[in-house]
N, C-alpha and C positions, 0 to 999 in steps of 0.2 A: 197754237201760237202761244209763246211765252210773253207775258206782259206783267212784270212784277209791279204791283199796285202801290199807290201812295200809303194805304194802310199797312202793307207789308213793310215799306220803307220806314214808316214812323215806328212800328213796333220793333223791327230788327235793329235799325240803327240806335235805338235806345234800350236795347235788351238787357245789356250789362247794368245800366243804371236802375232799371226796373226790376232787377233781381231775376231775369229770365234769360241768362246768356244761352246762345245757341250751342247745340252739341253736334260735333262733327264725327261721322263714322267713316273709317278708311279700311282698306284691306291690303295686306302685303302681297308680293308676288307669289308667296307660298300659300296664301289663303288665310293668313292669321289676321283676324279682325283687331281694330283698335277703336276706341271711342274716347272723346274728351270734350270738354268745354272750350269754346273759343269766344272770349269776351270781346274780340275785335271784329266779329263778323258784322258786315254791312251789305246793304244793297248797292252793288257798284254801278249797275246801269239797269235798264229795263228788262234785261235777260240774264243778268249775272249777279252772283254773290262775290264777295272778296273777303279775305281776313289777313291780318298781319301774322306770319309764322315766326314767332320770336324765339320759341324753345329750340327749334331745329332739331328735334328728336324724332320719335316714331311716326307721327303724322307726316313729316317732311319726307322721310324715307318711303312711306308707303305711297304718297302722292307720286313720287318719282317712279316707283315701280308699277303702280296701278292707279291711273288717274280717276277712276270711277269712285264717287263719293255720295254720301247722304248727309244732309244737314237737317236737323231737327229743331224746330222752334215751338215752344209752347209757353203761353203766358197763363199762369194760375189765376190771376186777377180777372182777366177777360175771357179765359177759357178758349182763347184762339190758339190753333195749332196748325202747323204746316210741316211737310217734309219736302225738302228740295232735292231732287236727284239730278246729278249732273257729272260733268268732267271738268276736273281741276287742271290748270296750268300754273306752273311755277315761274315767277319773275324775280330773279336774284339781282338784277340790275335794269336800268333803263326807266323810261317814262311811266310805264304802268306801275312799276314798283314804287316810284315816288309818289304817284297819284293815291295809291293805297296807303302808304305810310302818312301821307298828309291828312288823310281822312280818318286814321285810326284813332279810336277814342283815347284820351289823355291817360287814363288809368292803365291801359295796355301799353301804349308806346313808352310810358315812364318806365315800364319794366324791361325795356331794351334801350338803356341810356346811350349805348354806342351805335344804335341803329344798325345792328348786324343781321337783322331779320330779313325775311323775303316776303314778297306778296304772293298770295295764291288767289286766283281768280277762277270761279267756278261757273261754267257755262251751264245754266239750268236747262235740262231736257224735260223735266216733268215735275209738277207740284201735286202733291197728294195730301189728303188729311190722314189722321191717325187711323181711321176706318180703311184706309187704302183707296178711297174714292179719288179719281183723277180730276183735279180742278183745272189744271192747264197741262198741255203738252206740246211738243215741237211737232 
């Protein structure tokens, strides 16, 4: 069962401000990996992460082609780490997009002044630590 905890919510929702932004890994349909920081990553609900996709570049293309993703969180200060394995869905309009946009941290949403971004919600299937130990699974 996936039940993202209050500790996870506190650390991930404040990751950018604490200097520990999450890292998103995606793969294209051709198998080409991509990895990058997502300062807007948040716990969306007890089973999902979300982020504001403002750049609309490679990660967006990859999520459209192959929705399987991994999100890495590591806080150097607390030495807490998690990997969230899941399936991403893109929301370019509608209520879910609006909810993610409204909850996106100011530093990230300000980089998209025309609000042309999209919401990506990741349904978490498994949470592991850096050693690969399964902490939660569906």
